[in-house]
C-alpha positions as CSV (number, residue, x, y, z in Angstrom):
1,X,2.3,66.7,-6.0
2,X,2.0,64.1,-3.5
3,X,-0.7,62.0,-4.6
4,X,0.9,62.1,-8.0
5,X,4.3,61.0,-6.4
6,X,2.6,58.1,-4.7
7,X,0.9,56.8,-7.7
8,X,3.0,54.0,-9.5
9,X,3.8,54.3,-13.1
10,X,1.7,52.6,-15.5
11,X,4.9,50.6,-16.4
12,X,5.5,49.4,-13.1
13,X,1.6,48.6,-12.3
14,X,1.7,46.4,-15.9
15,X,5.0,44.6,-15.0
16,X,3.3,43.6,-11.6
17,X,0.0,42.2,-13.2
18,X,2.5,40.3,-15.6
19,X,4.4,38.7,-12.7
20,X,1.2,37.9,-11.3
21,X,-0.2,36.2,-14.5
22,X,3.0,34.3,-14.6
23,X,2.8,33.1,-11.1
24,X,-0.5,32.1,-11.6
25,X,0.0,30.0,-14.7
26,X,3.0,28.3,-13.2
27,X,1.1,27.6,-9.9
28,X,-1.2,25.8,-12.3
29,X,1.7,23.7,-14.2
30,X,3.2,22.8,-10.7
31,X,-0.3,21.7,-9.2
32,X,-0.6,19.0,-12.8
33,X,3.2,18.0,-12.1
34,X,2.4,17.2,-8.6
35,X,-0.6,15.4,-9.5
36,X,1.2,13.6,-12.3
37,X,4.0,12.5,-9.9
38,X,1.6,11.2,-7.2
39,X,-0.5,9.4,-10.2
40,X,2.7,7.8,-11.5
41,X,3.7,6.8,-8.2
42,X,0.3,5.0,-7.5
43,X,0.2,3.5,-11.4
44,X,3.5,2.1,-10.9
45,X,2.5,0.3,-7.4
46,X,-0.6,-0.9,-9.1
47,X,1.8,-2.3,-12.0
48,X,3.9,-4.1,-9.6
49,X,1.1,-5.7,-7.8
50,X,-0.6,-6.7,-10.9
51,X,2.3,-8.5,-12.3
52,X,3.2,-10.4,-8.9
53,X,-0.5,-11.5,-8.8
54,X,-0.2,-12.6,-12.6
55,X,3.4,-14.0,-12.3
56,X,2.4,-16.1,-9.1
57,X,-1.2,-17.1,-9.9
58,X,0.0,-20.7,-11.2
59,X,1.5,-21.3,-8.0
60,X,-1.8,-20.0,-5.9
61,X,-3.8,-22.1,-8.4
62,X,-1.8,-25.4,-8.1
63,X,-1.2,-25.5,-4.1
64,X,-3.8,-23.4,-3.1
65,X,-3.7,-22.7,0.9
66,X,-1.2,-25.5,0.9
67,X,1.1,-22.7,-0.4
68,X,1.1,-21.1,2.8
69,X,0.9,-23.8,5.0
70,X,3.5,-26.3,3.5
71,X,7.2,-25.9,4.5
72,X,8.2,-28.3,1.7
73,X,10.4,-27.1,-1.1
74,X,11.2,-29.6,-3.4
75,X,11.9,-28.2,-7.1
76,X,12.6,-31.5,-8.7
77,X,9.1,-32.6,-7.7
78,X,7.8,-29.3,-8.1
79,X,6.2,-29.3,-4.7
80,X,6.5,-25.8,-3.0
81,X,5.7,-24.4,0.4
82,X,6.1,-20.9,1.6
83,X,5.8,-21.5,5.2
84,X,9.2,-22.2,5.9
85,X,10.4,-19.0,4.4
86,X,7.5,-16.8,5.8
87,X,8.4,-18.2,9.4
88,X,12.2,-17.6,8.8
89,X,11.3,-13.9,7.8
90,X,9.2,-13.2,10.6
91,X,11.3,-14.9,13.2
92,X,14.4,-13.2,12.2
93,X,12.9,-9.9,11.7
94,X,11.6,-10.1,15.2
95,X,14.3,-10.9,17.0
96,X,16.5,-8.6,15.5
97,X,14.0,-5.8,16.3
98,X,14.2,-7.2,20.0
99,X,18.2,-7.1,19.9
100,X,18.2,-3.8,18.2
101,X,15.4,-1.7,20.1
102,X,17.0,-1.3,23.5
103,X,20.3,-0.7,22.1
104,X,19.1,2.1,19.5
105,X,17.2,3.9,22.3
106,X,20.2,3.6,24.5
107,X,22.4,5.0,21.9
108,X,20.1,7.7,21.0
109,X,19.4,8.6,24.6
110,X,23.3,8.5,25.2
111,X,23.8,11.0,22.5
112,X,21.2,13.5,23.2
113,X,20.8,13.5,27.3
114,X,24.3,12.1,28.6
115,X,27.2,12.2,26.0
116,X,30.0,15.1,26.6
117,X,29.9,17.5,24.3
118,X,33.3,16.7,22.9
119,X,32.3,13.0,22.0
120,X,28.7,13.5,20.6
121,X,29.5,14.4,17.1
122,X,32.2,11.6,16.6
123,X,29.6,9.0,18.0
124,X,27.1,10.3,16.2
125,X,29.1,10.4,12.8
126,X,30.0,6.6,13.4
127,X,26.6,5.6,14.0
128,X,25.6,7.2,10.6
129,X,28.4,5.4,8.8
130,X,27.2,2.0,10.0
131,X,23.9,2.6,8.0
132,X,26.1,3.6,5.0
133,X,28.0,-0.1,4.7
134,X,26.5,-2.4,1.9
135,X,24.5,-5.1,3.0
136,X,27.1,-7.7,1.1
137,X,29.8,-6.4,3.5
138,X,27.7,-7.3,6.6
139,X,26.9,-10.7,5.1
140,X,30.7,-11.5,4.1
141,X,31.9,-10.2,7.9
142,X,29.1,-12.6,9.3
143,X,29.8,-15.7,7.5
144,X,33.9,-15.3,7.6
145,X,34.2,-13.7,11.1
146,X,31.1,-13.6,12.9
147,X,29.8,-17.1,12.5
148,X,32.9,-18.9,13.4
149,X,33.3,-16.9,16.5
150,X,29.9,-17.3,17.5
151,X,30.0,-21.1,16.8
152,X,33.2,-21.8,19.0
153,X,32.4,-18.8,22.0
154,X,28.7,-19.1,22.2
155,X,26.7,-21.7,20.3
156,X,29.0,-24.9,21.1
157,X,29.2,-24.1,24.8
158,X,25.4,-23.3,25.1
159,X,24.5,-26.7,23.2
160,X,27.1,-28.4,25.5
161,X,25.6,-27.4,28.6
162,X,22.1,-28.1,27.9
163,X,20.7,-31.2,29.3
164,X,19.6,-34.0,27.2
165,X,15.9,-34.3,27.0
166,X,15.6,-31.0,28.2
167,X,13.4,-28.0,26.5
168,X,16.8,-25.9,26.4
169,X,18.2,-28.7,24.2
170,X,15.3,-28.5,22.0
171,X,15.4,-24.6,21.4
172,X,19.3,-24.9,20.6
173,X,19.5,-27.7,18.6
174,X,21.5,-27.3,15.5
175,X,24.7,-27.6,13.5
176,X,27.4,-26.0,15.5
177,X,28.7,-24.0,12.3
178,X,27.5,-20.5,13.4
179,X,24.8,-20.0,10.7
180,X,21.4,-20.1,11.6
181,X,18.4,-18.3,12.5
182,X,19.8,-16.3,15.7
183,X,23.0,-15.5,13.9
184,X,21.1,-13.7,11.0
185,X,19.0,-12.1,13.5
186,X,22.0,-10.6,14.9
187,X,23.5,-9.4,11.9
188,X,20.2,-7.9,11.1
189,X,19.9,-6.2,14.6
190,X,23.5,-4.4,13.7
191,X,22.1,-3.4,10.2
192,X,19.1,-1.8,11.4
193,X,20.5,-0.5,14.6
194,X,21.7,2.8,13.2
195,X,18.8,3.6,11.4
196,X,16.5,3.5,14.4
197,X,19.2,5.1,16.6
198,X,19.7,8.0,14.0
199,X,15.9,8.8,13.9
200,X,15.5,8.3,17.6
201,X,18.3,10.8,18.1
202,X,16.9,13.3,15.4
203,X,13.2,12.8,17.3
204,X,14.6,13.6,20.7
205,X,16.6,16.6,19.5
206,X,13.3,18.1,18.2
207,X,12.0,18.6,21.7
208,X,12.3,22.1,23.1
209,X,15.1,22.3,25.5
210,X,12.8,24.3,28.1
211,X,10.6,21.2,28.1
212,X,13.8,19.1,29.3
213,X,15.0,22.0,31.6
214,X,11.5,22.4,33.5
215,X,11.8,19.0,34.3
216,X,15.1,18.9,35.9
217,X,14.0,22.5,37.8
218,X,11.2,20.6,39.4
219,X,13.8,17.9,40.8
220,X,13.3,15.2,38.3
221,X,16.1,12.9,37.8
222,X,17.9,12.2,34.5
223,X,15.8,8.6,34.2
224,X,12.7,10.4,35.3
225,X,13.2,13.1,32.6
226,X,13.7,10.5,29.8
227,X,11.2,8.1,31.1
228,X,8.6,10.8,31.5
229,X,8.9,13.7,29.4
230,X,11.4,12.5,26.5
231,X,9.8,9.5,25.6
232,X,6.4,10.5,25.6
233,X,7.1,13.9,23.7
234,X,8.3,11.8,20.8
235,X,6.3,8.4,21.0
236,X,4.7,9.0,17.8
237,X,7.9,9.5,15.5
238,X,9.5,6.5,17.7
239,X,6.5,4.1,16.4
240,X,7.9,5.4,12.7
241,X,11.2,4.8,13.8
242,X,10.9,1.3,14.8
243,X,8.6,0.4,11.8
244,X,11.5,1.9,9.6
245,X,13.9,-0.7,11.0
246,X,11.6,-3.5,10.8
247,X,10.9,-2.7,7.2
248,X,14.8,-2.8,6.2
249,X,15.0,-6.2,8.2
250,X,11.9,-8.1,6.7
251,X,13.4,-7.0,3.0
252,X,17.0,-7.7,3.5
253,X,18.5,-10.2,1.2
254,X,22.2,-10.5,0.7
255,X,23.5,-10.2,4.4
256,X,21.0,-12.9,5.6
257,X,21.3,-15.2,2.4
258,X,25.1,-15.4,3.6
259,X,24.4,-16.3,7.2
260,X,21.1,-17.9,7.8
261,X,22.1,-21.4,6.5
262,X,19.4,-21.4,3.6
263,X,17.3,-24.5,4.9
264,X,13.9,-24.8,3.5
265,X,12.5,-26.2,6.6
266,X,10.5,-24.6,9.3
267,X,12.9,-23.5,11.8
268,X,12.7,-25.6,15.0
269,X,15.3,-24.0,16.9
270,X,17.2,-20.6,17.5
271,X,20.5,-22.2,16.0
272,X,18.7,-24.2,13.3
273,X,19.2,-23.2,9.7
274,X,16.5,-21.4,8.0
275,X,15.7,-19.2,5.1
276,X,13.7,-16.0,4.5
277,X,11.4,-14.9,1.4
278,X,14.0,-12.4,0.3
279,X,17.1,-15.2,0.6
280,X,15.1,-18.0,-1.1
281,X,14.4,-15.8,-4.1
282,X,18.1,-14.7,-4.4
283,X,19.1,-18.1,-4.4
284,X,17.0,-19.7,-7.0
285,X,15.4,-17.1,-9.3
286,X,18.4,-17.1,-11.7
287,X,18.3,-20.9,-11.9
288,X,14.6,-21.3,-11.9
289,X,13.2,-22.9,-15.1
290,X,9.9,-21.0,-16.5
291,X,6.9,-22.6,-15.1
292,X,5.8,-23.5,-11.8
293,X,9.2,-22.8,-10.0
294,X,9.3,-19.0,-11.0
295,X,5.5,-18.6,-10.3
296,X,6.4,-19.7,-6.8
297,X,9.2,-17.4,-6.4
298,X,7.1,-14.5,-7.8
299,X,4.2,-15.8,-5.3
300,X,6.9,-15.5,-2.6
301,X,7.6,-11.9,-3.8
302,X,3.8,-11.2,-3.5
303,X,3.8,-12.6,0.0
304,X,6.5,-10.4,1.0
305,X,5.0,-7.2,-0.5
306,X,1.8,-8.3,1.6
307,X,3.7,-8.6,4.7
308,X,5.6,-5.3,4.4
309,X,2.4,-3.5,3.4
310,X,0.5,-4.9,6.4
311,X,3.5,-3.8,8.7
312,X,3.5,-0.3,7.1
313,X,-0.6,0.2,7.6
314,X,-0.3,-1.2,11.3
315,X,2.4,1.4,11.8
316,X,0.2,4.3,10.3
317,X,-2.7,2.8,12.6
318,X,-0.7,3.0,15.6
319,X,0.7,6.6,14.5
320,X,-2.9,7.8,14.0
321,X,-3.9,6.6,17.6
322,X,-1.0,8.0,19.2
323,X,-1.7,11.6,17.6
324,X,-5.3,11.3,18.6
325,X,-4.2,10.8,22.4
């Protein structure tokens, strides 16, 4: 009687086998769907690269390495050089990262380690809201509000204090209108700051409280806990957060277009007008006639793609090394 009671009915066994068969079939379909999604992504990426290479090839064929070494950009004479835009992209992004990195780390550490609980949520929400502001709003604010204030209270006093012929005069020369490399870098720093700060905060929150409390229990100060426990614990993810902000700065278009001055020459000072690859494409692509001008702009797009890919590849390399330590 007991053995018969424990034996499941034939109908129940049949239903179980049917579900297993359906699950196995669905797993196979799911596997192919995932493979198709990954393949589509690779094909799309390859298509973009091929399109950029084909579209920009006339410029590479015409100017060769001179396209990367020359800063002359003359659509009338059909002479195009990308070094000015490349330099403006790298300089503005590097300055933006230099300005945003300590502020982002400070905000994240304050929110996790030092902020009173009653203020933690409002400040964290404010930081996240900054990331949702459209870039064109940053650009308009920078052009109409920040640039005039910067020119009056920062740029002109610094330029007036520089001694004639001194090195300080050379690196602060420019038109005192507030638009230039440094102004664009500050706007970029404000834009990438919430991305880095929010990511760093989430990384710090992943650290088990017991680790932090153990360090305090051993007599460590807050600074020692942050420097010797918290930051080493999240260093791998922190590299990714920094590269996320750098990638945003490299590809930013509208805000930089508003505030950088849009001069094609090689930037000679921090207050000089300049351009980036993205701002050059945004300014000229709509009016560029078919031919060498359009090909040069497409070639700039390929250069920006290569720069961004290189930055991401270096980030992956650094993350891999940190993970193996």
